[in-house]
C-alpha positions in Angstrom: 20.2 -36.2 -17.4 18.6 -37.2 -14.1 20.3 -40.1 -12.5 19.1 -42.3 -9.6 21.9 -44.7 -8.8 20.5 -45.9 -5.5 16.8 -46.6 -5.9 15.4 -48.2 -2.7 11.9 -49.7 -3.0 11.4 -49.4 0.8 11.8 -45.6 0.5 9.6 -45.4 -2.5 7.6 -42.2 -2.6 6.3 -41.6 -6.1 5.5 -38.2 -7.4 1.8 -37.6 -7.5 -0.1 -38.7 -10.5 -0.7 -35.9 -12.9 -1.4 -35.2 -16.5 1.4 -33.4 -18.3 0.7 -29.7 -18.7 -1.3 -29.5 -21.9 -1.6 -26.1 -23.5 -4.3 -27.3 -25.8 -6.7 -27.8 -22.9 -5.3 -25.3 -20.4 -5.2 -22.2 -22.4 -7.8 -22.7 -25.2 -10.2 -20.5 -23.4 -7.6 -17.9 -22.2 -5.9 -17.0 -25.5 -6.4 -13.9 -27.5 -6.3 -15.0 -31.2 -3.7 -13.1 -33.2 -4.4 -13.8 -36.8 -2.3 -13.0 -39.8 -3.1 -13.6 -43.5 -0.9 -15.8 -45.6 -1.2 -17.6 -48.9 -2.8 -20.5 -47.0 -5.4 -18.3 -45.4 -5.7 -17.1 -41.8 -3.1 -18.4 -39.4 -2.9 -18.1 -35.7 0.3 -16.6 -34.4 1.9 -18.2 -31.3 3.1 -15.9 -28.5 4.9 -16.3 -25.2 2.8 -17.3 -22.2 5.6 -18.2 -19.8 9.3 -17.5 -19.4 11.7 -19.3 -17.1 15.4 -18.9 -16.5 17.4 -22.1 -16.3 19.9 -21.5 -13.5 22.9 -23.8 -13.0 22.5 -26.8 -10.6 24.4 -30.0 -9.9 23.3 -33.3 -11.4 24.8 -36.7 -11.9 28.4 -37.0 -10.6 29.8 -33.5 -10.5 28.1 -32.3 -13.7 26.3 -28.9 -14.1 23.0 -28.6 -15.8 20.6 -25.7 -16.5 17.1 -27.3 -16.2 14.3 -25.4 -17.9 11.6 -28.2 -18.0 11.3 -30.7 -15.1 11.5 -28.1 -12.3 9.1 -26.8 -9.7 7.7 -24.0 -11.8 7.6 -25.9 -15.1 7.2 -29.5 -14.2 6.4 -30.6 -17.7 4.9 -29.6 -21.0 3.2 -32.6 -22.6 4.9 -34.6 -24.1 8.1 -33.1 -22.7 9.4 -34.2 -19.3 12.8 -32.5 -19.0 15.2 -30.2 -20.8 18.8 -29.9 -19.5 21.6 -27.8 -21.0 24.6 -29.7 -19.6 28.2 -28.8 -19.1 30.6 -31.5 -17.8 34.3 -32.1 -17.6 36.0 -35.4 -16.6 36.0 -37.0 -14.2 32.4 -35.7 -13.7 29.6 -37.2 -15.7 26.5 -39.3 -15.6 27.6 -42.8 -14.5 25.5 -46.0 -14.7 21.8 -45.3 -14.3 18.4 -46.8 -15.5 15.5 -45.5 -17.6 12.1 -46.8 -18.5 9.0 -45.4 -20.2 10.3 -42.5 -22.3 12.9 -41.3 -24.8 16.1 -39.2 -24.2 17.5 -37.0 -27.0 21.1 -35.8 -26.6 22.4 -33.1 -28.9 26.0 -32.0 -28.6 27.3 -28.5 -28.9 30.9 -28.9 -27.8 33.2 -31.8 -27.0 32.0 -35.4 -26.9 30.0 -37.8 -24.7 30.6 -41.6 -24.7 27.6 -43.8 -24.1 27.6 -47.4 -22.9 24.7 -49.7 -22.0 24.1 -53.1 -20.5 23.5 -54.7 -24.0 27.0 -53.9 -25.0 26.2 -50.9 -27.1 28.9 -48.2 -27.1 29.4 -45.0 -29.0 30.6 -41.5 -28.9 28.7 -38.5 -30.1 30.6 -35.3 -30.9 29.8 -31.6 -31.5 26.8 -31.4 -33.8 25.9 -35.1 -33.4 22.6 -36.5 -32.1 21.5 -39.6 -30.2 17.8 -40.4 -30.0 17.4 -43.2 -27.4 14.1 -44.9 -26.8 14.4 -46.5 -23.4 11.1 -48.3 -23.7 10.9 -51.2 -21.2 14.3 -50.6 -19.8 17.9 -49.5 -20.3 20.8 -49.1 -17.9 23.6 -46.9 -19.3 26.3 -44.3 -18.7 27.0 -41.0 -20.3 30.5 -39.8 -19.7 32.8 -37.1 -21.2 35.2 -38.4 -23.9 38.5 -36.6 -23.4 39.6 -33.4 -21.7 38.0 -30.0 -21.8 34.4 -29.0 -21.3 31.6 -31.0 -23.0 28.3 -29.2 -23.6 24.9 -30.0 -25.1 21.2 -30.5 -24.5 19.3 -33.5 -23.3 15.5 -33.6 -23.8 13.1 -36.2 -22.4 10.0 -37.1 -24.4 7.2 -39.1 -22.9 6.0 -42.3 -24.6 2.3 -43.3 -24.8 1.2 -46.3 -22.7 1.3 -48.5 -25.8 5.0 -47.8 -26.3 6.3 -47.6 -22.8 7.3 -51.3 -22.8 8.6 -51.5 -26.3 12.1 -52.9 -26.9 14.8 -50.2 -26.5 16.3 -48.7 -29.7 18.7 -46.0 -30.8 19.0 -43.5 -33.6 22.4 -41.9 -33.9 23.0 -39.2 -36.4 26.4 -37.7 -37.2 26.5 -33.9 -37.6 27.2 -34.3 -41.4 24.0 -36.2 -41.8 21.7 -33.7 -40.1 19.9 -31.7 -42.8 20.5 -28.0 -42.9 19.0 -25.0 -44.7 20.0 -21.4 -45.0 17.7 -18.7 -46.2 17.4 -14.9 -45.7 19.9 -14.8 -42.8 18.4 -17.8 -41.1 20.2 -21.1 -40.7 18.5 -24.2 -39.4 19.6 -27.7 -38.5 16.6 -30.0 -38.7 16.9 -32.5 -35.9 13.3 -33.7 -36.2 10.3 -32.4 -38.1 10.4 -29.9 -41.0 11.6 -26.4 -41.8 11.7 -24.5 -45.1 10.3 -27.6 -46.9 13.0 -29.9 -45.7 12.2 -32.8 -43.4 14.4 -34.8 -41.0 14.9 -38.5 -41.4 14.7 -39.1 -37.6 11.7 -41.2 -36.6 9.7 -40.1 -33.6 7.4 -42.4 -31.7 5.7 -39.3 -30.2 5.3 -36.8 -33.1 8.0 -34.2 -32.4 9.7 -31.2 -34.1 13.2 -30.2 -33.0 14.8 -27.3 -34.9 18.1 -25.6 -34.1 18.0 -22.0 -35.5 20.8 -19.4 -35.9 19.7 -16.0 -37.0 21.9 -13.1 -38.3 21.3 -9.6 -36.9 18.2 -8.1 -38.4 16.9 -11.5 -39.7 13.2 -12.5 -39.3 11.5 -15.9 -39.3 8.0 -17.3 -39.7 8.1 -21.0 -38.7 5.0 -23.3 -39.0 4.1 -25.4 -35.9 1.2 -27.9 -35.9 -1.7 -26.0 -34.2 -2.6 -28.5 -31.5 1.0 -29.3 -30.5 2.7 -27.9 -27.4 5.8 -26.0 -28.2 8.6 -24.0 -26.5 11.8 -22.2 -27.3 15.2 -22.4 -25.5 17.7 -19.6 -26.2 21.2 -20.9 -26.4 23.0 -17.6 -27.4 22.0 -14.0 -28.0 18.6 -12.5 -27.6 15.4 -12.3 -29.7 11.8 -11.4 -29.9 9.4 -14.4 -30.1 5.7 -13.9 -31.1 4.3 -10.4 -30.9 6.7 -7.8 -32.4 6.6 -5.7 -29.3 7.3 -8.5 -26.9 10.1 -8.2 -24.4 13.5 -9.7 -25.4 14.3 -13.3 -24.4 17.9 -13.8 -23.6 20.2 -16.9 -23.3 19.4 -19.7 -20.9 15.7 -18.8 -20.9 12.9 -21.1 -22.0 9.6 -19.7 -23.2 6.4 -21.7 -23.4 4.3 -20.7 -26.5 0.6 -20.4 -26.9 -1.2 -22.6 -29.4 -1.1 -21.5 -33.0 0.1 -22.3 -36.5 3.1 -20.0 -36.8 5.9 -18.6 -34.6 7.4 -15.3 -35.6 10.9 -14.6 -34.5 13.0 -11.4 -34.9 16.6 -10.8 -34.2 16.8 -7.0 -33.6 20.2 -7.2 -31.9 23.7 -6.7 -33.3 24.7 -10.3 -32.5 23.7 -13.8 -33.7 20.7 -15.4 -32.1 20.7 -19.2 -31.6 17.8 -21.1 -30.2 16.0 -24.4 -30.4 12.3 -24.6 -31.2 10.8 -27.8 -29.9 7.2 -29.0 -30.3 5.3 -32.2 -29.8 1.9 -33.8 -30.0 0.5 -34.2 -26.5 0.2 -37.7 -25.2 -2.7 -36.8 -22.9 -2.2 -39.6 -20.4 -1.6 -39.6 -16.7 2.1 -39.5 -15.7 3.7 -40.9 -12.6 7.4 -40.3 -12.4 10.0 -41.6 -10.0 13.4 -40.2 -11.1 14.4 -42.0 -14.3 11.2 -44.1 -14.5 8.1 -42.6 -16.1 4.9 -44.7 -16.2 1.1 -44.1 -16.0 0.2 -45.4 -12.5 1.8 -45.8 -9.1 1.5 -49.6 -9.5 3.5 -49.5 -12.7 6.2 -47.5 -10.9 6.3 -50.0 -8.0 6.6 -52.8 -10.6 9.4 -50.9 -12.4 11.4 -50.4 -9.2 11.1 -54.1 -8.4 12.0 -55.1 -11.9 15.1 -53.0 -11.7 16.3 -54.4 -8.4 15.4 -58.0 -9.3 17.0 -57.6 -12.8 13.9 -58.8 -14.6 11.3 -57.8 -17.2 13.7 -55.7 -19.3 16.5 -55.3 -16.8 17.9 -58.8 -16.9 21.3 -57.7 -18.4 21.8 -55.2 -15.5 22.6 -58.0 -13.0 26.3 -58.3 -13.9 26.9 -55.2 -15.9 29.1 -52.1 -15.1 30.3 -49.6 -17.6 34.0 -49.5 -18.4 36.5 -46.7 -18.3 38.6 -46.5 -21.5 
């Protein structure tokens, strides 16, 4: 939920060009292979290779976020650009701001957020609901709390490949009742994207992605398949658990852990309280990334063009010229 409401081309200083951190190339030679036998033959267990604590920080207009990806010590994890756990109460929020070149995925825990954009789209997502927004060639929108109280959730940014960065914007909005859920052996999962326990989400992902919301009872254990070449991480929402090796240190709430490559993630809740976490994985895009706030492209020239397009209201930003969100 990064906003840049005043983007000045004359002050343009792009972030350096880089390739998103790709575990498949970076750690392939470093890993110790931990193999277990299953009915499908030998499988490589994933384990924790990095842990970061997402501390509160200010973002938008008075909102508080805990940022685990998109920070100085975990800039990215290909194809993921950012993960924020947000908490916002009116009148704070995320007023009118643009995006280009990637997707935002907003998943609500508590309260509700109302979304408006410059094409006249408007909707409210509530606790348990999902909005998967493909910004593509350009969107200007707002995300503001709907009603009183505290509104909480996660927002994930997923990079698009160069062939999709200038596609037409699109939305997938899924109400809580339509998100597939499975419960087995003390483990409950909401399948936002991808597959768990043989059940697959209906959400379409331009960049192949899995997004699973797990809740585990005390004493429960889990073995979850993850495509071997995908980068993956866990973000703990509530409680504490062991991820990967059985004797690994506990991971507590508001921590993100980056996982090694492998086919399977083992999770154990050895505490006396529920453990809730999201497991997110994706196929690396493996392309250079140049980011300037809410714009993510492949080259500095493309970023410069994007900033000009936004200020001149052209090439995808035409509708921004006379648009402002409304307060209802």
